[in-house]
C-alpha positions as CSV (number, residue, x, y, z in Angstrom):
1,M,8.6,308.2,240.9
2,A,9.0,310.4,243.9
3,L,12.7,310.1,243.8
4,G,12.9,311.5,240.3
5,S,10.5,314.3,241.1
6,G,12.6,315.3,244.2
7,I,15.7,315.5,242.1
8,F,13.9,317.6,239.5
9,L,12.6,319.9,242.1
10,I,16.1,320.3,243.6
11,V,17.6,321.0,240.2
12,V,14.8,323.6,239.2
13,G,15.2,325.2,242.8
14,A,19.0,325.5,242.4
15,I,18.6,327.1,239.0
16,A,16.2,329.6,240.3
17,A,18.1,330.3,243.4
18,F,21.6,330.6,242.0
19,A,21.5,331.0,238.2
20,V,18.6,333.3,237.4
21,D,19.5,337.1,237.7
22,D,16.1,338.4,236.3
23,A,13.8,340.2,238.6
24,I,10.0,340.1,238.7
25,D,8.2,342.7,240.6
26,G,6.8,341.0,244.0
27,V,8.5,337.8,243.4
28,D,11.7,336.6,245.1
29,L,13.2,334.0,242.6
30,A,15.8,333.1,245.2
31,M,13.1,332.3,247.9
32,I,11.1,330.2,245.2
33,G,14.3,328.2,244.4
34,Y,15.0,327.5,248.1
35,I,11.4,326.4,248.6
36,C,11.6,324.1,245.5
37,M,15.0,322.6,246.8
38,A,13.4,321.9,250.2
39,A,10.4,320.3,248.7
40,G,12.7,318.2,246.6
41,V,14.6,317.1,249.7
42,I,11.4,316.2,251.5
43,A,10.2,314.2,248.4
44,I,13.4,312.2,248.4
45,V,13.3,311.4,252.0
46,V,9.7,310.4,251.9
47,S,10.4,308.2,248.9
48,L,13.3,306.5,250.6
49,V,11.4,305.9,253.9
50,A,8.4,304.5,252.0
51,N,10.7,302.2,250.0
52,A,12.5,300.9,253.0
53,Q,9.2,300.2,254.7
54,R,8.0,298.3,251.6
55,S,11.0,296.0,251.6
56,K,10.8,295.0,255.2
57,T,7.4,293.3,254.8
58,T,7.2,289.5,255.4
59,H,4.7,287.0,254.1
60,T,3.5,284.2,256.3
61,E,1.7,281.2,254.9
62,V,-1.2,280.0,257.0
63,R,-2.4,276.6,256.5
64,D,-5.7,275.3,257.9
65,E,-5.8,271.6,258.5
66,H,-9.1,270.0,259.6
67,V,-8.8,266.8,261.6
68,D,-12.1,264.9,262.0
69,H,-11.9,263.2,265.5
70,H,-15.6,262.1,265.6
71,R,-15.2,259.7,262.7
72,V,-17.6,256.6,263.1
73,E,-15.9,253.4,262.6
74,G,-18.1,250.6,261.6
């Protein structure tokens, strides 16, 4: 999920930074685009690190056996 969101942020950021020529007073669209692209890269890196940690987990089966040494024979 974060991988797709990261790619989306990179695409939207690239469009805002490089393809939009409109100007809004007090808003730098190029800087907003760069911020979106940086957030997208961070989201992708975090997603890949979390996925790598999830795949390295191991499962150990613990079996508890009870041996009765105090059995009375009669």
